Structure formats: structure tokens, C-alpha cells
N, C-alpha and C positions, 0 to 999 in steps of 0.2 A: 503494500500501500503506500511505498516512497514517492511514487508518481500517479495520479489521478488514472483512475481506468476508465474505459471507454464506457460512456453512458449507453441507455437502453436493454440491460440486459433484464430480461423479462422475470427472472427468479432468481433468488440467490439462495444457495444453502453453504453452511459453513458447520464445523464441529472440531477442529484441530486447536490444542491446546497450545500456545506457543511459550516458551520461558521469559520472550522480549515482552510482550504485549498479553494481558489476562484476557480472558475469551469476553468476558462482558465489556471489554472496551472493542473488542475487534468490533462488535456488533453498534457501537455507536459509530466506528469509523465507515462500516460498510452501509450503515443508514444513510450518511453524509452525503456516501458517493451516489447512491442509489435509492434515492427519497422516495422513488413513486414505485421501487418493487418490493415484491411479498418480500422480507427476509427471514428466515428459518434457520434454526439452531437444532443440529440431530447429534444424537450421542448414541452408544451401547451401555454409557457408564452411567447410573445415575447420580453416583457420587459426584459427580463434576457439573452438576444442573442444578442452579438456583433460578427455577423458574420465574419468581417476581423480579428477579434484579435482571436479567435477560430481556424480559418483556419492558421492564423499565426504560433499558439500554437501548431497544428500537427493535427487538426482534419482534415477527409477528405473531411466530407461535415457536416453539418447543417440544420437540418429538425425542421419545424414549423407543428405539428400537432393542428387540423387535415387536415388540408391545404395540406403538405407534407405526407399525408399518400399512396398516390398511387405511387409517385416518391421513397419513402423510401421501398416500397415493392417491386418495379423495381429492385434498386439499391441492396436487399437483395437478391431477385432472382439470379441478376448475379454474385454476389458473392459465394452463396450457388454451382451456377453450377460451379464455377472456383474451389471452395475449393474442391468440391465432382470429379473434375476430368471428369466432364460430365457425372456422374452417376444420378445425381439428378436433373433435368430438367424443365422447366417452359415454356409456350407457351405467346407468342407476339400476337396482332393482327396487320395485315397488310392489306392495302386497295388492293381490289380487283382488283381495274383499273389498278394495277402494276402487275396482273399476265396475260401472254398471253396464251389463248388456243393454243395446240400442241408444247410448246417449251419445253425442257429438263429443269428441274427444277434446280435439284443438291439440292434440301432440300425439307422434308414433310411439306404437307400442311395439316391442319386439318380444321374441320366446329365445330362450337359449336352449338349444340341443346340448346337456351335458356328454353323452356318450363320444361327439366327434368336436366338443366343443367351439361350436357353431353359434351364432347370433344369426336369425332372420326376422324382417319385418312381417310382423302378422297383420297387423292394422295401422293403415295411415292417418294420419292426422284429421283430413277433411272428409273422412268417413265414418260411421259408427261402428261399433263393436255389435255385429249381428250377433243373435241368441244362438246360433249353431255353434259359430266358433268360440263362444262363450262356454258354452256346454262342453265343448272337443276340450276345452282346457283345462274342465273339472273332471273332463272322463280320464285324462292322464294326468291327474291330480298335482297339477301345477301349482304351485301356491305364490309364485313370483314371475312378474312381468318385469320387462325392462324400459325404460324411457332416456332419452337423451338430456344429459347434465345441462345443456342449455334450455331443454324444457322441462325441466321440474317446478319452476315457479307457476306455470300455467297450469301442471298436476296438481300442485296445491292448491292454487285458486280453484281450479274447477272442483276438486274434494271439498273444500270448505264451502261452496255453494250447492251442492249437494247434501251435503250434510244440515245443513240450514233450511234447503227446501224441505229436508225429512223432519224439522223442528226435533232435531236431535240434540242434546244437552252440550255438546261439544262441537265443536266447527275444525276439529283433527282428524285426519286420516289416521287409519293404524300405521299407515306407512311414516306418516310423520310422526305419530306417537313413539314408533319405533327408535325414530334418528334423533329424537331429543332424548328416549333414554337412554342411548347410546353414548351420545354426547355429555348428558348431565355424570354417567358412569365414568367418561374417562377425563373428565373436568376433576372429579371425587378422586380416583386413584392416581391421578398422576399430583395431586395434594399431598395424599400420604403417601407417595415413593420421591416425591422432587421436592420437598422442602428444604429451606433455606438456615442458614445461622439464627437460632434463637426460635425456631419452629416446633421445638421438640417439648414444650411446657404441657402441664397437665390440662390447664385449660384449651390448648390447642388441641389437645387429643380428645375432649370433650364436644369441641368442635366440630370436628371430624367425625366422630359417632353422631352429632345430630345432624350432621349433612348425611350421612350414612343411611338413617332413619327415616329423611325425609324421602331420599331418592326410594327406598324401599317402599314405604307406603305412597308415594305417589306414582309410579311408572312400574312397582313392580307388582305389589299386590292390590293397586287401587283397580275398582270395578271396571269393566270396558260392559257397558249397556247393551245388552242384546245377544252376548257371546257364553255359549257352556263353555263349562272346564275344558271339554276336548276342541273346542274350536279357540279359546285362547293359545292354550297351547300349540296346535297346527298352524295358528298363523304367526307363528315364531319362527319356522321353517327358515333358515339361512342359506343364501345362493352359494357363500364363498368364506370361509373362516377368517373371523375377525376377533383380535384378542376382546375387546369391551365386548362386541357382541356375545362371545362365548359367556365374557362374566354376565350380562345380561338374561342371556337364555339360562343359564343353568342358575341364577338367583330367581327366576320367574317359575321355571321348570320346579323348584326348589319347593318354592311357596307353592304351586300348584298340588302337589304330593302331600304337603303336610295338609291344606286344607280339606283335599280330597280322601285323605286315608285317616284324617284326625290325629296323625301324630307331630307330637310337639308344636311349638309356636309359630306362626307361620310366617310373623316377622323375624323370629331370631335367627330360623332356618336360613330364612332367605339371606338374610347378614352375612350370616358364615360361608352362604355359597358367592355370595358379592367379594367376600374378601379370601376366599379359602387357598387362592393361587396364586396370590400376589409374590410369593415369595420367588417365583419362576426368574423373575426380574433380575436377581442376584447371580443365577448361574449364566455359564459362559454361551455368550450366541451362537458360538461354533457348536454346541450340545445342542441347543433348542432348536436349530437349521436342519439339523443330522436328523435322516431317518431311524425309527426305533430300531429297525432290524439291523441297522450299523452299528448300534451302540455297541462298546467294549464294556466289560464288566465295571470296570472304574467310570465310567459314563454312565451307566444306570444307577450304580452306587451313589453318584454325586446328584442325580436327577432324584434319587429318593429322600434327599436333606430338604427338599423344597417346602412340603408343610413345616416343619421345624423354622426355616427360613421366613415363612409366612407369619408365623407365630412373633417372629423376632423383629418383625417391621413393626407388628400391632404394638408389642411391647415396648421398644425405641418410640415410637412416635406417641406413647401413653393415651393408647386409644381404650378408653375403659369397658370393654366388651364383657358379657357375662361369662362363668367358667361353662355353660351349654355350648355358647359359640366356639371359644378354645377349645373342647372335645372335640365339636364335631370338626374343626378346620385341621387338628392335628390327628385324626383317626379317618379323613375323607379316602386314604388309598389303604385301608386295613380291608381285609379280605374273610369273609365267614368261615373260610375253611381255614384260616389262619397262616396264610403265605403272603396276605399282603404287608406292609410298610408303613412308619418307622417301626414301630415294635411288635408284629407278628401275631395282634391280638386277636385271637380266636371267635364265632358264635355271638353269643348274647352279651356278651364284655364288651362289642361295638356298639358304640350309641346309636341309636335308631336317626338321629338327624343326621350322622355321619353319611349314614347309608343311603338317607334319601339325596344327600349332594352329589356321591359318587352316582347313583343312579339318573340323578337330572343331570348329570356330565355326558353320560351315555345316551340320554334321549336328544340332547343339543346335537351330539354326532350324528345318531341314527336321522336325526330332521334334516340336516343341511344336506343339501345337494353339491356334490363334490365334482367337478369338470372332470371327465375321462371315465367318470365309475358311475354304475347303474343306479337309479334312485333306490335309497333304503325304507322299508316302511316299519315302525317302532312297534306297530302291532304285531308284525311279524316276528321281529326280535325278540319280544317280550315272550311271546309263544314259544321259541326257540331255545330260552333261558329256562322256561318251566318245563319244558321236555326234558332238556339236558339236566336239570336238578333233579329231575323225578326217577332218572335214572341211577345219576349218580351226585346223590346230597352232601357226600364227605368233601366234592371237589365245587362247590358251590362260592362263588364270589359275594354275591347276595343273600341275604336270610329268605328261603324258598318261600316262605309265608310271604313276605314283603313282595316278591316278583307275582305271587296269585293274587296276590288284594289288588294291585296295580293292573294288572292283567285284567280283572275285573271291574274296576274302576274303567277304564279304555273301551273295553265292551260295552258298558252300560252306557257311556257318555259318548262313545261314537254312533250308537243304534239312537239314542236320544237325536243327538245332532242331525242324522240322516232323515228321521222322523221328522223334524221340523223342516229341513231344506223340501223333502216332498211336499209337506204342507202348505 
């Protein structure tokens, strides 16, 4: 930075720590030269991040990798679309429940074919989505459809108008609720993980706990009018993995299981699910990006420390969570057959809330559509577990009774939802 750089850079990303200039001052210098360009600090080490300081000194956002990979990708897509005046565009998933058959859309709709990773336009902006094509999407159990990033504003506007016309008590679509939930959880977890000097007081910990409970109440356990238990769960199917989307889904699924099965306190279960994997940020990024099939015994042993790392972060940040939340986080990888970790606790000694969190993680995985892989069916996966445990209960990861109860809950809720849809 001894000589002024050429102007006009559309996006500036920095992250290197130099001995000569503190990183926060680098942000100030870059903002001086590129006042109109988005400026982002990116690092895979949370210990070098003081988010408040970086934002104060000119950074527009701060990203901790690999947790922030998807938010950074979305931010860059938006910036590239703007910088190219719309010539370069990307697609965003929206919930199919927000699209009504027969309405004039005002935005293009695309569908994703996961088996060959292709996107094709399904409906043009100037034509309605007819009933037959809408029925085809439901027949193939497609939960998400895609809209161009530069048409998302039109999508949100149309969704709000539709809900207002229906006299709904909310003008937020399921897509926008999901977006807000994920952004709120990212904001919360980055606050937990990226605190600066003096941020580890008990008062700060109490505020963080209050923020956690607020998000759980507003975005996770909050009512969604007109939705059954099963519809709520299935509406959360994610097209691609996102760290905060997975945390949000795990928290929501765990709360729904708690409510549906009458196990534990839904808010406490959801809070534990929200925080259970935060310790992963303190593992080497190269381990997290490596396929599990390629792990060495040392890699596996290191990965298995993350429940304790999660609890250490909670303790260091002085977040006053209950003993139930601590147990649920500590035991969420324990297995009913005693082969889990970190302590190999067997059977009924594992707290029920921990089993709910582990099952919620499985549901998130089963609901997610992964490019290049066939779509999974949560109901079929549960049936397979039930069959497997019936034949060999000694090798059960979950309490077989829990799986049977969940399977019964699924069948009953799915049948009810289907009946309501037909009616």
C-alpha cells in the first residue's frame, strides 16, 4: 500500500496478518483507497478476529471459515451481480410453499436436477405457474425452487402481497422467515465466537444467553399458522449444506421432536442444539474439509474432542446455560450401544435431550438435497433404522423406543398433512 492502487476494484477481500501493520489498520487503509467497494475480512482463525473493531475500521463484514463459507458465497454473488449490472447472475432457493399455482409471478422459476447438477428454467416471469406443473413438483417431492438473485426483491414483494391478500397475520414468506432465522443465528454465533477484548464478562454471557433464547423463541419454537408438525419439518429441506442453516435446522428439528414426543423442555433442547457444534470452529480447517472416509485415527480422535470444545467456548464466554443443556451438548455423540464419544456412555445413561439432538442432526441430513445424490426420504430412513434395531438391538445408535415413537409421530403427522392437502 506504499503507492495508491488502481481504482475500481469491485470487491476487496483481505485476511493476512502482517508484523508491520495490524490487520484492523489494513482495513482502514483499504477503505481509504476503495471507499465504494465492499471490503471483507476473511480468516480461518477466530482468535485473530475482533469483529467490532474490524467493522469500526471499515470492513463491511467479517467471515470465519469454514463456518461462513456459504454466507460469503452469497455475499459475493450479490456483489458480482451488482458490479456486472445484472449480466452475471446466480440462483437462490426459495420454498415451494411460497409459490401459488395460477398466479402471475413476475420472476423466473428454475428447478434443480440433483442427479446431474443441472438447473433448468421451469416457468418464465411473464407466465403463471399452471396447476399441472405445480402438481408435478409436488409429485416429485420438490420442496425448493430457484429464483435469480436480482429477482429476489420481486419474489419477496409478491409473497408479501399474497399473504396480505389472504389476511395472514404475517407478510413474511417461509423463505424470508428462513433467511431471517439463518442471519439471526449467524449474527448470534459469530458474536459468541468472535468476541474482542473485554467481551468475556458474566454480564456479556447473560446477554448472549438472552439473545439465544430470543432466537429460539422467535425463529425456532415460534408458531407457523396453518402448518402441521410434519409440514414444518419438511418445509426446512435444504438444497445445499450451510453451517448456520444446519444449526438452525438442528435446533428446529430438536424442538419439534421435543414437542411431538413430549421429551424435555423444547426451548432448552433447541438451545442445546443451536450451540452443540460450535466447538468445530477450533478444529483445523483442513480436517473439516477432508472426507470422513479419508480420516486417519489421529483425525478421528481430534474430531471427537469437539463436544468438549463447544462446552469450553460456552464456559469461556460465561454463558450461563443449564446443566441439561451442558449434558445434551456433551453427550450428543454418545451411542445407545456404548460405542459413542467422548465417554462411551451406554443406553439409558445418555440424557434423552442428547438423543433428540443427534436424531435432529440425522433429520437435517436426510432432508437436505445434495447435488449428485438421489433424494433421501426421512420416513424411509427411520423405517430402515427401526428394522435394523429390531434385528440387532445391541448395535443401536439410538434408543430403539425413541425411533419407534418418532416413526409413529411421522406416520401420523404425514397422514394428517396428506388428508389436509386433499381436503
